[in-house]
VEXGUPA-352050 format. One record per residue (C-alpha): residue in one letter; chain; x, y, z. Coordinates in nm, 2 decimals, decimal comma. Example, Ala and Ser with C-alpha at 12.3 -4.5 7.8 and 13.67 -1.06 7.14 Angstrom:
2
ATOM | A | A | 1,23 | -0,45 | 0,78;
ATOM | S | A | 1,37 | -0,11 | 0,71;
//
This chain:
300
ATOM | M | A | 0,81 | 1,68 | 1,83;
ATOM | M | A | 0,57 | 1,53 | 2,03;
ATOM | K | A | 0,54 | 1,15 | 2,12;
ATOM | R | A | 0,40 | 0,94 | 1,83;
ATOM | R | A | 0,08 | 0,87 | 2,03;
ATOM | E | A | 0,01 | 1,27 | 2,13;
ATOM | F | A | 0,11 | 1,31 | 1,72;
ATOM | I | A | -0,18 | 0,96 | 1,57;
ATOM | H | A | -0,44 | 1,10 | 1,80;
ATOM | K | A | -0,42 | 1,46 | 1,69;
ATOM | T | A | -0,37 | 1,28 | 1,33;
ATOM | I | A | -0,73 | 1,10 | 1,39;
ATOM | L | A | -0,94 | 1,45 | 1,52;
ATOM | G | A | -0,92 | 1,58 | 1,20;
ATOM | T | A | -1,07 | 1,30 | 1,00;
ATOM | A | A | -1,38 | 1,32 | 1,11;
ATOM | A | A | -1,43 | 1,68 | 0,98;
ATOM | V | A | -1,21 | 1,66 | 0,70;
ATOM | S | A | -1,53 | 1,43 | 0,45;
ATOM | L | A | -1,72 | 1,76 | 0,59;
ATOM | A | A | -1,53 | 2,04 | 0,46;
ATOM | P | A | -1,13 | 1,90 | 0,32;
ATOM | S | A | -1,12 | 2,26 | 0,11;
ATOM | L | A | -1,12 | 2,44 | 0,46;
ATOM | L | A | -0,93 | 2,24 | 0,64;
ATOM | A | A | -0,65 | 2,24 | 0,38;
ATOM | Q | A | -0,64 | 2,61 | 0,41;
ATOM | E | A | -0,60 | 2,59 | 0,79;
ATOM | A | A | -0,29 | 2,34 | 0,82;
ATOM | S | A | -0,01 | 2,49 | 0,75;
ATOM | K | A | 0,19 | 2,34 | 0,44;
ATOM | K | A | 0,54 | 2,35 | 0,58;
ATOM | Q | A | 0,55 | 1,95 | 0,67;
ATOM | R | A | 0,34 | 1,81 | 0,50;
ATOM | L | A | 0,37 | 1,38 | 0,45;
ATOM | T | A | 0,18 | 1,28 | 0,15;
ATOM | I | A | 0,15 | 0,90 | 0,09;
ATOM | L | A | 0,07 | 0,84 | -0,28;
ATOM | H | A | -0,07 | 0,44 | -0,33;
ATOM | T | A | -0,17 | 0,16 | -0,56;
ATOM | N | A | -0,27 | -0,20 | -0,59;
ATOM | D | A | -0,41 | -0,46 | -0,81;
ATOM | T | A | -0,28 | -0,29 | -1,12;
ATOM | H | A | -0,25 | -0,63 | -1,30;
ATOM | S | A | 0,02 | -0,56 | -1,58;
ATOM | N | A | -0,24 | -0,25 | -1,66;
ATOM | I | A | 0,04 | -0,06 | -1,87;
ATOM | D | A | -0,19 | 0,12 | -2,14;
ATOM | P | A | -0,51 | 0,28 | -2,05;
ATOM | F | A | -0,85 | 0,05 | -2,12;
ATOM | P | A | -0,98 | 0,10 | -2,45;
ATOM | V | A | -1,20 | 0,46 | -2,53;
ATOM | N | A | -1,46 | 0,15 | -2,60;
ATOM | H | A | -1,48 | -0,01 | -2,30;
ATOM | A | A | -1,81 | -0,07 | -2,13;
ATOM | K | A | -1,69 | 0,01 | -1,78;
ATOM | F | A | -1,39 | 0,22 | -1,78;
ATOM | P | A | -1,36 | 0,44 | -2,15;
ATOM | G | A | -1,03 | 0,56 | -2,23;
ATOM | Q | A | -0,91 | 0,54 | -1,81;
ATOM | G | A | -0,59 | 0,44 | -1,67;
ATOM | G | A | -0,26 | 0,42 | -1,81;
ATOM | V | A | 0,13 | 0,42 | -1,67;
ATOM | S | A | 0,15 | 0,76 | -1,90;
ATOM | R | A | -0,09 | 0,94 | -1,68;
ATOM | R | A | -0,01 | 0,77 | -1,30;
ATOM | Y | A | 0,38 | 0,87 | -1,39;
ATOM | D | A | 0,23 | 1,27 | -1,52;
ATOM | M | A | 0,01 | 1,25 | -1,22;
ATOM | I | A | 0,29 | 1,11 | -0,96;
ATOM | R | A | 0,56 | 1,39 | -1,09;
ATOM | Q | A | 0,33 | 1,67 | -1,11;
ATOM | I | A | 0,26 | 1,56 | -0,71;
ATOM | R | A | 0,58 | 1,55 | -0,64;
ATOM | Q | A | 0,63 | 1,91 | -0,75;
ATOM | E | A | 0,36 | 2,05 | -0,55;
ATOM | E | A | 0,47 | 1,86 | -0,27;
ATOM | E | A | 0,82 | 1,81 | -0,08;
ATOM | H | A | 0,74 | 1,49 | 0,14;
ATOM | V | A | 0,55 | 1,18 | -0,03;
ATOM | L | A | 0,57 | 0,83 | -0,04;
ATOM | L | A | 0,49 | 0,62 | -0,31;
ATOM | L | A | 0,36 | 0,24 | -0,19;
ATOM | D | A | 0,17 | -0,05 | -0,36;
ATOM | A | A | -0,01 | -0,29 | -0,23;
ATOM | G | A | 0,05 | -0,62 | -0,43;
ATOM | D | A | -0,06 | -0,85 | -0,76;
ATOM | I | A | 0,12 | -0,62 | -1,00;
ATOM | F | A | 0,15 | -0,94 | -1,20;
ATOM | Q | A | -0,09 | -1,10 | -1,47;
ATOM | G | A | -0,40 | -0,94 | -1,65;
ATOM | T | A | -0,26 | -0,85 | -1,98;
ATOM | P | A | -0,04 | -0,95 | -2,28;
ATOM | Y | A | 0,30 | -0,75 | -2,11;
ATOM | F | A | 0,29 | -1,01 | -1,85;
ATOM | N | A | 0,29 | -1,31 | -2,11;
ATOM | R | A | 0,55 | -1,20 | -2,28;
ATOM | F | A | 0,76 | -1,01 | -2,02;
ATOM | G | A | 0,68 | -1,17 | -1,75;
ATOM | G | A | 0,70 | -0,88 | -1,52;
ATOM | E | A | 0,98 | -0,69 | -1,58;
ATOM | L | A | 0,80 | -0,42 | -1,79;
ATOM | E | A | 0,60 | -0,36 | -1,46;
ATOM | M | A | 0,93 | -0,34 | -1,23;
ATOM | K | A | 1,08 | -0,12 | -1,48;
ATOM | V | A | 0,78 | 0,10 | -1,51;
ATOM | M | A | 0,69 | 0,11 | -1,11;
ATOM | T | A | 1,11 | 0,15 | -1,09;
ATOM | K | A | 1,08 | 0,48 | -1,34;
ATOM | M | A | 0,79 | 0,62 | -1,13;
ATOM | K | A | 1,02 | 0,55 | -0,78;
ATOM | Y | A | 0,80 | 0,39 | -0,58;
ATOM | D | A | 0,95 | 0,37 | -0,27;
ATOM | A | A | 0,83 | 0,01 | -0,13;
ATOM | A | A | 0,55 | -0,28 | -0,23;
ATOM | T | A | 0,39 | -0,61 | -0,10;
ATOM | M | A | 0,32 | -0,90 | -0,29;
ATOM | G | A | -0,01 | -1,03 | -0,37;
ATOM | N | A | -0,09 | -1,36 | -0,49;
ATOM | H | A | -0,07 | -1,27 | -0,87;
ATOM | D | A | 0,29 | -1,17 | -0,83;
ATOM | F | A | 0,35 | -1,58 | -0,80;
ATOM | D | A | 0,24 | -1,67 | -1,13;
ATOM | G | A | 0,55 | -1,70 | -1,31;
ATOM | G | A | 0,72 | -1,90 | -0,99;
ATOM | M | A | 0,94 | -1,80 | -0,76;
ATOM | D | A | 1,24 | -1,82 | -1,04;
ATOM | G | A | 1,04 | -1,55 | -1,24;
ATOM | F | A | 0,92 | -1,31 | -0,96;
ATOM | L | A | 1,36 | -1,27 | -0,91;
ATOM | K | A | 1,46 | -1,28 | -1,23;
ATOM | A | A | 1,18 | -0,97 | -1,28;
ATOM | K | A | 1,24 | -0,79 | -0,96;
ATOM | Q | A | 1,62 | -0,75 | -1,08;
ATOM | H | A | 1,45 | -0,48 | -1,25;
ATOM | A | A | 1,29 | -0,32 | -0,98;
ATOM | E | A | 1,49 | -0,05 | -0,77;
ATOM | F | A | 1,25 | -0,08 | -0,47;
ATOM | P | A | 1,19 | -0,29 | -0,19;
ATOM | F | A | 0,95 | -0,58 | -0,12;
ATOM | L | A | 0,78 | -0,60 | 0,21;
ATOM | C | A | 0,68 | -0,94 | 0,31;
ATOM | A | A | 0,64 | -1,03 | 0,70;
ATOM | N | A | 0,39 | -1,30 | 0,71;
ATOM | Y | A | 0,61 | -1,48 | 0,38;
ATOM | D | A | 0,88 | -1,71 | 0,56;
ATOM | F | A | 1,09 | -1,78 | 0,24;
ATOM | K | A | 1,38 | -2,00 | 0,38;
ATOM | N | A | 1,41 | -2,30 | 0,15;
ATOM | T | A | 1,35 | -2,14 | -0,13;
ATOM | L | A | 1,48 | -1,89 | -0,41;
ATOM | L | A | 1,36 | -1,57 | -0,26;
ATOM | D | A | 1,49 | -1,60 | 0,04;
ATOM | G | A | 1,67 | -1,27 | 0,15;
ATOM | Q | A | 1,48 | -1,14 | -0,12;
ATOM | T | A | 1,23 | -0,93 | 0,08;
ATOM | Q | A | 1,26 | -0,74 | 0,38;
ATOM | E | A | 0,96 | -0,77 | 0,73;
ATOM | S | A | 1,01 | -0,37 | 0,71;
ATOM | T | A | 1,14 | -0,06 | 0,66;
ATOM | I | A | 1,19 | 0,30 | 0,78;
ATOM | F | A | 1,19 | 0,56 | 0,52;
ATOM | R | A | 1,28 | 0,97 | 0,71;
ATOM | K | A | 1,05 | 1,22 | 0,50;
ATOM | G | A | 0,97 | 1,63 | 0,69;
ATOM | G | A | 1,14 | 1,51 | 1,02;
ATOM | L | A | 0,96 | 1,22 | 1,08;
ATOM | K | A | 1,02 | 0,82 | 1,09;
ATOM | I | A | 0,77 | 0,64 | 0,88;
ATOM | G | A | 0,76 | 0,25 | 0,95;
ATOM | V | A | 0,62 | 0,03 | 0,65;
ATOM | F | A | 0,55 | -0,34 | 0,64;
ATOM | G | A | 0,37 | -0,61 | 0,44;
ATOM | V | A | 0,10 | -0,90 | 0,51;
ATOM | G | A | 0,02 | -1,08 | 0,22;
ATOM | V | A | -0,28 | -1,37 | 0,17;
ATOM | E | A | -0,26 | -1,73 | 0,22;
ATOM | L | A | -0,12 | -1,86 | -0,05;
ATOM | K | A | -0,25 | -2,26 | 0,00;
ATOM | G | A | -0,57 | -2,30 | -0,24;
ATOM | L | A | -0,51 | -1,97 | -0,44;
ATOM | V | A | -0,19 | -2,03 | -0,60;
ATOM | P | A | -0,08 | -2,37 | -0,73;
ATOM | D | A | 0,19 | -2,53 | -0,49;
ATOM | K | A | 0,42 | -2,57 | -0,70;
ATOM | L | A | 0,48 | -2,18 | -0,75;
ATOM | F | A | 0,49 | -2,10 | -0,37;
ATOM | G | A | 0,69 | -2,38 | -0,35;
ATOM | E | A | 0,83 | -2,41 | 0,06;
ATOM | T | A | 0,69 | -2,09 | 0,14;
ATOM | K | A | 0,57 | -2,08 | 0,49;
ATOM | Y | A | 0,22 | -1,84 | 0,56;
ATOM | L | A | 0,24 | -1,71 | 0,91;
ATOM | D | A | -0,04 | -1,57 | 1,10;
ATOM | P | A | -0,04 | -1,21 | 0,96;
ATOM | I | A | -0,22 | -1,08 | 1,29;
ATOM | E | A | 0,08 | -1,18 | 1,52;
ATOM | R | A | 0,36 | -1,10 | 1,25;
ATOM | A | A | 0,20 | -0,74 | 1,23;
ATOM | Q | A | 0,20 | -0,66 | 1,61;
ATOM | D | A | 0,50 | -0,83 | 1,63;
ATOM | M | A | 0,61 | -0,49 | 1,30;
ATOM | V | A | 0,44 | -0,29 | 1,48;
ATOM | A | A | 0,63 | -0,37 | 1,84;
ATOM | K | A | 0,95 | -0,35 | 1,69;
ATOM | L | A | 0,90 | -0,02 | 1,49;
ATOM | E | A | 0,74 | 0,12 | 1,77;
ATOM | D | A | 1,09 | 0,04 | 1,94;
ATOM | A | A | 1,27 | 0,21 | 1,63;
ATOM | N | A | 1,06 | 0,52 | 1,77;
ATOM | C | A | 0,86 | 0,62 | 1,43;
ATOM | D | A | 0,61 | 0,85 | 1,42;
ATOM | L | A | 0,36 | 0,64 | 1,19;
ATOM | I | A | 0,31 | 0,29 | 1,10;
ATOM | I | A | 0,20 | 0,17 | 0,77;
ATOM | C | A | 0,09 | -0,17 | 0,65;
ATOM | L | A | 0,06 | -0,28 | 0,28;
ATOM | S | A | -0,19 | -0,54 | 0,32;
ATOM | H | A | -0,28 | -0,82 | 0,03;
ATOM | L | A | -0,53 | -0,98 | 0,29;
ATOM | G | A | -0,87 | -0,82 | 0,10;
ATOM | Y | A | -1,10 | -0,57 | 0,26;
ATOM | E | A | -1,34 | -0,76 | 0,42;
ATOM | Y | A | -1,54 | -1,07 | 0,41;
ATOM | Q | A | -1,82 | -1,28 | 0,45;
ATOM | S | A | -1,62 | -1,53 | 0,64;
ATOM | D | A | -1,41 | -1,51 | 0,89;
ATOM | K | A | -1,09 | -1,51 | 0,67;
ATOM | I | A | -0,84 | -1,25 | 0,79;
ATOM | S | A | -0,91 | -0,90 | 0,57;
ATOM | D | A | -0,76 | -0,55 | 0,68;
ATOM | R | A | -1,06 | -0,49 | 0,87;
ATOM | V | A | -1,06 | -0,76 | 1,11;
ATOM | L | A | -0,61 | -0,70 | 1,07;
ATOM | A | A | -0,76 | -0,35 | 1,23;
ATOM | K | A | -0,97 | -0,46 | 1,50;
ATOM | K | A | -0,71 | -0,76 | 1,62;
ATOM | T | A | -0,43 | -0,54 | 1,66;
ATOM | K | A | -0,29 | -0,24 | 1,79;
ATOM | G | A | -0,06 | 0,06 | 1,72;
ATOM | I | A | -0,09 | 0,04 | 1,31;
ATOM | D | A | -0,20 | 0,37 | 1,21;
ATOM | L | A | -0,28 | 0,32 | 0,84;
ATOM | I | A | -0,33 | 0,00 | 0,60;
ATOM | I | A | -0,31 | 0,03 | 0,27;
ATOM | G | A | -0,49 | -0,30 | 0,12;
ATOM | G | A | -0,54 | -0,46 | -0,15;
ATOM | H | A | -0,68 | -0,80 | -0,33;
ATOM | T | A | -1,03 | -0,78 | -0,32;
ATOM | H | A | -1,04 | -0,45 | -0,58;
ATOM | T | A | -1,25 | -0,27 | -0,36;
ATOM | F | A | -1,29 | 0,08 | -0,45;
ATOM | L | A | -1,35 | 0,31 | -0,16;
ATOM | E | A | -1,42 | 0,69 | -0,19;
ATOM | K | A | -1,24 | 0,75 | 0,15;
ATOM | P | A | -1,03 | 0,57 | 0,34;
ATOM | T | A | -1,26 | 0,33 | 0,65;
ATOM | Q | A | -1,22 | 0,38 | 1,05;
ATOM | E | A | -1,14 | 0,13 | 1,22;
ATOM | L | A | -1,11 | 0,08 | 1,65;
ATOM | N | A | -0,82 | -0,10 | 1,72;
ATOM | L | A | -0,75 | -0,28 | 2,04;
ATOM | D | A | -0,67 | 0,05 | 2,19;
ATOM | G | A | -0,97 | 0,20 | 2,12;
ATOM | K | A | -0,80 | 0,39 | 1,86;
ATOM | I | A | -0,85 | 0,45 | 1,50;
ATOM | T | A | -0,69 | 0,27 | 1,24;
ATOM | L | A | -0,75 | 0,40 | 0,87;
ATOM | I | A | -0,82 | 0,16 | 0,56;
ATOM | N | A | -0,75 | 0,22 | 0,25;
ATOM | Q | A | -0,79 | 0,09 | -0,11;
ATOM | V | A | -0,83 | 0,23 | -0,43;
ATOM | G | A | -0,97 | -0,07 | -0,61;
ATOM | W | A | -0,82 | -0,22 | -0,91;
ATOM | A | A | -0,62 | -0,16 | -1,28;
ATOM | G | A | -0,46 | 0,13 | -1,19;
ATOM | L | A | -0,78 | 0,36 | -1,21;
ATOM | N | A | -0,70 | 0,55 | -0,98;
ATOM | L | A | -0,39 | 0,70 | -0,77;
ATOM | G | A | -0,51 | 0,65 | -0,37;
ATOM | R | A | -0,38 | 0,96 | -0,20;
ATOM | I | A | -0,35 | 1,09 | 0,22;
ATOM | D | A | -0,21 | 1,39 | 0,30;
ATOM | F | A | -0,06 | 1,43 | 0,68;
ATOM | D | A | 0,00 | 1,79 | 0,83;
ATOM | V | A | 0,32 | 1,72 | 1,04;
ATOM | E | A | 0,32 | 2,10 | 1,17;
ATOM | K | A | 0,01 | 2,12 | 1,33;
ATOM | K | A | -0,01 | 1,70 | 1,30;
ATOM | Y | A | -0,38 | 1,63 | 1,20;
ATOM | F | A | -0,49 | 1,40 | 0,92;
ATOM | T | A | -0,57 | 1,74 | 0,66;
ATOM | K | A | -0,67 | 1,58 | 0,31;
ATOM | K | A | -0,81 | 1,22 | 0,21;
ATOM | E | A | -0,91 | 1,08 | -0,18;
ATOM | V | A | -0,90 | 0,91 | -0,48;
ATOM | I | A | -0,76 | 1,05 | -0,80;
ATOM | E | A | -0,93 | 0,87 | -1,10;
ATOM | I | A | -0,63 | 0,82 | -1,42;
ATOM | K | A | -0,87 | 0,96 | -1,70;
//
């Protein structure tokens, strides 16, 4: 195994060329130790596909198709992580009727590995989230929400580490400020902590644990016209984050954005819209240790 910085450096070297000739690079890269990261964001209780007469997304989306696609990829690839960047709740009658329990059951069935919380995941209050969370067999990662003195104290984690194909992958979560976005009564005494400071704390912790790859699940939003903290700002004002999987702004990215961090190294940022219309996929080749493919899969 190479040292983490050498591994990541070689990973990033492949990104520029991939957009020009992804199929060629995929053929050149060994498939023996591939890490495949699948991700969603802002699915908003969209269990069914959009109606066939929908003006913008006719017949697209739906958890059944996503399930089949994820299952197929897992059959093809040995080392897969499935992650979500928040706003699982709110948007269809399914949430109104079942309060998020169905969404958690469906994600558990699809074997999500981890998720972070979005602002709409507070729409049923903390008691509603806790009730639905009982059906989730995966952790919620929230490093900048202090839930002490609330019902969610001890119900989330700051970070976690996965082991795939000889790699240690550290994942942590950060969320948007709730004040002014969510009614106070729904998040209670939850304290919002600076996401940049908390992200840097998490990077230090995960680097100390000798993680080879560090991923941030973010519900901050991709970018803003104001000075509000976004994924692009987070990438620029931190170091050590290799990939930010984002949400909140419903941004459709055809390929990940590359931002230079405080060390002058590249942090990748990706987000795949909303409503479960797309499934994000990023492949890393472990043996040759460079980024080999990035894509967004439309669920049609």
